[in-house]
N, C-alpha and C positions, 0 to 999 in steps of 0.2 A: 703173364697170366693172358690167356687167350681171351679175346673180345669175342662175344658173339652179337653175329649181326642177324636183323630180321628185315626183312621186305613186306610192304603193303599192297595188296591188288584191290583197288576200289576206294576212292578218295571222296566217298559221299558223306554223310552225316556221321555215321558211326566210324569212318575212317578218320575224319577230322579229329572227332572225339579222341582216338587213340594216339595221334601224332600230338595232340594237345597235352594229353597225360603223360606222354613220354618224354616231351620236353620241360613241362612244370616239374614234373618229379622226378627228373633225371639223378639228382644225390641222393633221393631217398631209395630209388629202387638201385642203386648201385649199391648202397649200404646194405639193403636188405638181401641182395642176390649174392653178394661177394666177388661179382665178376662183372667187367663192365659190358653193357647192352648198349649196341649202335643200331638205330635205324638207316639202313644204307640207301634203300629205294622206296617210291611210291609209284604205284602204275595208276593210271586211268586214263579212259579218253577224253575227259577234258582236263588239262593241266594249267588252264590259263585263268577261270574263276576264281575269285576270293572264297575260303574257306572260313575265315577268320582267326586262321593259324599260320604262324610263320614257318617256312621251309625253303632250304636252300634251292635253287631251282636246278641245280646239278643232281639233285636227289629225285628229281620228277622225270618220269619216261611215261610216254604213251604204248609203250611194248611192254604184256605182263611177261613176255619170255626174257627181258632183261632181268628178271628177278627169279623166274623158273628155273633159268639155266646158268644162273651165276653161282660158281662153284663156292664163292666166300659166304654166301647167304645160308644160315641153319635153319631159319623158322621163316615160313610162308603164312602172312595172313590173308586169308581169302576174305573179303568183304563186298563182292558184288551181288551177291544174292542169285536167286533164280537157279534152274538147271544147268542150263549151258549158257556161255563156255565155264561156268564154275567147276562142274564136274571134270572137263577136260583140264583144266589148270591145276586142280587138286591132286589127279592122278599123276599128273606130269611132275608135279613137285615131289609125291611121293616116289615115283621111278628113279628120280634124283638125288633121293636119300635125305630130303628136306622134312622136318616135322612142319606139322601144318595146324594152324589156328583157324576157325571158322565160326561165324555167326549164322550159318545157312541151314535153318531148319527144315526147309523144303526138301532141299538135296539129300540133308541126312535121313529124312522121313522115307524118301523113294528110292536112295540109292546107298544108304548107310552100310549096309553088309557088305557091298562091293568095295567101297575106300576104307572100311576098317580090315578087311581081309588082304587087302594091297598095301596098307601099313606095316601089318603083322609081317607079311611077306618081306617086306624090305626094310625091317627092323626100326621102324620111326613112328611117332606118336600123331595122332590126332584129337587136339582137345577143343570143345565145343561149348563151354560154359554159357557163352552168349547166345547160345541157339535157343534158350528156353528160360523164360522169366528174365530177360535183361540182367539188371543188375543181382537179382536174388542168385545165390550160390547155390540152386537145387541139383545141379548135375554133381558136382563136388558131394556133396550131403548123400544123394542116393548111391553114388560109386563107392563113397568110402563111409560115411557116417553111418551107413545101414548096411554095411559089407557083412556084418555076422548076424543080422536080423533078417526076418522075412516081412516084406511089404504085401499087404493084400488090399489096400485101397489108397486111390490117389483121386483127389477132388480139386479141380483148379479151376480159376478164373484166369485164363492165360494169355487174353488179348486185351489190351488197354484200350483200344478204338471202340470195341464193343460193351466194354464196360462204362467208359465214360458216356455213351450215347446212353446206355440204358440208366445210368446215375442220374443224368440230366432229365431223362423223361421223368423218373421217379420223384425228383425235387423240383421240376418245373410244370409238371403235366403236361409237358409239350408233345408233339407227335414226330417220328421217327424222322422223316422226311427233312423238316426244318432242320432238327438237332444235327443230323448228318451234314447238312449244307454247312452249318454254323462250325462244325467239327473240322470240317475240311480248309473253311476260310482260317482257323487258327492253328493249323497244323496238326491236329490230333488225327486226321483221316486223310487218306491217298486220294488222289484224284480218281484212281480206281480203288475202291474201297472192298471189293468182292469179296477177297479172301479173308478180310478183318470180320467183315460183318454177317458172311454166310458161313462162318464156323471153320473153313478150312486152315486158316494159320493154326488155330487152337489143336486142330486134329494133328496136324503134323507136329506141334509140339507133344501132343499126349502120345503119338505113335514112337516119340524117343524115350520119353520116359518109362512107356510100359517094356521099351526093350531094356532099358536098363535095369528096372525093377525085377525083371522076370528072366532076364538071359536068353530071350526068344527073339526071333526076327517077328516084324509085324508087317502086315500088309494094311498100310493106311486105308486105303480104298474099302477094307471091310469095317473100318470105324463108322458107324452111322453118324452122319453129321447134317447137322439142320441149323441155320441162322437165325437172326433176331430181325428181319425186316418187316415181318408180320406183326409183331408187337404193337398194340395200341396203346393210347392213354386210358382206355376203358378196363384194358387188362391190368395195366397198373396199379389202378383205383382201386379194382374191385380185389386183387390178390393183397393189398395193403390192408383194406379192411378187415381181410381174413387173418392177418398177421405175417403175410410173407412178404418177400422181395424178389424180383426177377433176376437173375443172372445167367450168362452164357457160360455154362459149366461144362469142363472137361471131367468124366466119370470113367474110373478103371476100377474094377474090384474082381477078385478072383484068385487064381493060383497060377503055378508053371502049365498046368493044363488048358485051362479055358479062363478067359476073362470077359467081364461085361464091360465094353470100351465103347464111349459114344459120347458126341458132343452137342449139345441143345439148350434151348431157353430151359430153365428149370426154375422151379419154385422152392425158394430155400426158406427156412423159418426164421424170423428177425432177430429169434436170439442167438443163432449161430454165427460165429465170426465171419464166416464168408459173406454173409448178407450186408455186412459192414463195410466191406471192401468198396471204396467208392472210386470217381475221376478214374484216370487212368492207371490206376495201380493194378497190380497182379497178386495172387496169392494162391499158395499150393498147400492143402490140407493132407496130410499122409496118415495113413492108419497102418502099424506093423505090429508083428506078435510081442515082440519083447518091450520097445518103447512106448507103445500105445500112440495117441495120438500127437501129432505136432503140426505146426503150421507155420509157413514162411511168407512172409509179405514185404513187398517194397516195390519198387519201379520196375515194370517189364520193359521199358524201351526207352529211346532217346540217347542223345550224343553222349553225354557222360557217365550214366548207369551202364549202358550197353559197352562204351569204350573201357570202362573200367574192367568188367569181366573179361574183354579181350585180352587188356593189359594182364589181367592176373593170370590168363592162359598162357601169353608170352612168358611171364616169370617161371611159371611151372615148368614149362618146357626149357627155359634158359637154363635152370638148375639141373634138369637131365642132360642136357648137354654138357655142361661144365664138368659133371661127375661121370659123364659116360654111360649112362645108361637109359633103357628104353623100356616100354612096356610095363613099369614099375606097377600101374593099375591095370589089370586086364580088363577089359570091358566084356567081354564074353570069353570065357575059358575055352570053349570048344572052337572057337572060332579058326585056329590053326589047323586043328588036327580033324574036322570032319566038318561037313555043311552045317550051317546053323538051322535048328529045327523051328519051325512056325509056331505061334502060338495060336489056338483056335480062338477067335473074336465070335463071341456068342452073337448070333444074328438077332436084330432088336425085336424081331417078332416073338422072339422067346423070353423076352423080360418080363417081368411083373414089378407093376409100381402102380401109385396112385396118380389120379389125371385130374387137371382143372381142365373143363370145358365150357367154350363158349359158343352159343347157337345165337344166329338173326334169324328171327322168327316172326312171322306176323302174328298180329295181338287179336287172337280168336280163340274161342274156346275149344279143347280137344288137343293141342298143340302139345302139351307136357306130356298127356299120356301115350299119344303116338312116339315121341322121342323116348319116354321111358320103357315104353312096351317093346322096343326093338334093343335096347341096352341090357335089358330083363332077359330077353331069348339068347342074349350072346354072352350069358354069365358075367354080367357086368352088374354090379349092385352100387347103388348110389347113394353117398354118404348125406348130401344136403344139395338143396336146389334153391336158387335166388331170381326173382323175376324182377329186372329192375323196372320202373312203372313209366319211364319215358322212351318216347319213340326216336329212331333216330330220321335223318334228314330222307331216308329212302321208305320210311314207313314201317320200319320192322322194329322189334323190342329185342333187348339183348336177355337171354337166358345164360344164368351162369350153375354148373354142375361141379360138384366134388364127387369122386369115386372112392370107393374102398379100392382095397389093391386088386388088380385085374392085369389079364396076360395081353399084352400088346396086340398080338394076332386078332383077339376077341374084339379089342376096340376098334381095330382098322375095320375089321369086317361089318362091325355096327354101324362106322360112321359112314362109309361107303353107301348103307342103306340109306341112313338119316339124311345124308346129303341129295338125296334122291327125292325126297318129300317136297310136294309143293308149297307147303308151308314155310319153307326155310328160304332166305334171300340170299346169303352168301356162304361160302364155305364153312365149314366148321373150323374153329380155332381149338387147338389141344397144346396144353403144355404139361410137362411130367412133373410131379411131384416128388424131390427125394428128402425125406426126413429122416428116416430111420438108419439110412446108411451113413447119415452125416453125426450120429449121435458119438460123442466122446469115448463111450466105454468100448 
């Protein structure tokens, strides 16, 4: 019986988790696979630091090409992240007829079509369950579970760091900067948290899900992306009074022709399941034609959850190798016969939704009428207005408004005019409200 051999490039947190799972569960894995699976090599620039797992020194190398060019290795696991040299390594593995497992959402979002086309041309597979949702099996679900269905809505909390910060802010009434520092100290946030807190990581994951759901190429740079760094305890407190919670939400709704796709802080009704997702957990809510509403919840990152998803992919590819099959599940049926068509992302200025708006204004008569007048002239109808009776340290008072459904372009035009008023002290804060699209019906 042929022994299937794998090599790992990248021995960081997730890589260590993969090694640990392969070692601890070796008997179970062999029983479930029906064939022996061997980890032949692990490559990393640092092979001396302890990772908390034991591994034979002769399995370690600092040269990725010891894996990429090894004719005995069937499966290459790329876990270094980023674009380069990950892209170069992945294409070299594919060129050498090796199957690839990756957790690299940034690379797939930016260069997925190139990688999948190369894999198709060389008769190998690329597995990437861990790229979205960590341990949540969402990729396999979209690829296979909804294979006969039509997805028309995906709404997800896809970044654990951002969700952890917003959850702490909600529970403790703390400010963003202090909780971010605490998150970094406790390992929930990177030293440079930009991708997480500014929504970029979420946009990468959303781009992958859209490609799978609609079978089209996605330019992730067309996905409107906004982070959470401007959210204040005042916003958290007031929206809670209104029955909402703030979440960094990935939104996709539409058809194969056009999708409304965006990432931004969003007011979600407290009664919706997504509003209850706390700490560093992820959740993906899907609406489809036949199945209706479904939701997937779990740990979206971490050594063991992500490592588990990677090992599941290794096992899936090992089964294919043992049976001599490839491309069992077609990612994009047209990818080998013609260029993949690009899906149109609706520009954010064209969307229509409700809005939460916070103004910081001087406390004097006529302020509300000026603001309301500008909104009215731009076809924006105000649902309710609340003026808190306390002044901030800089002598302004917060005014909160909720609008009826309005067009984004009209709102942005109005805010440019409002922010020029001499009665305002700070730039206006806007958070979109998504309520109707999240209904289970």
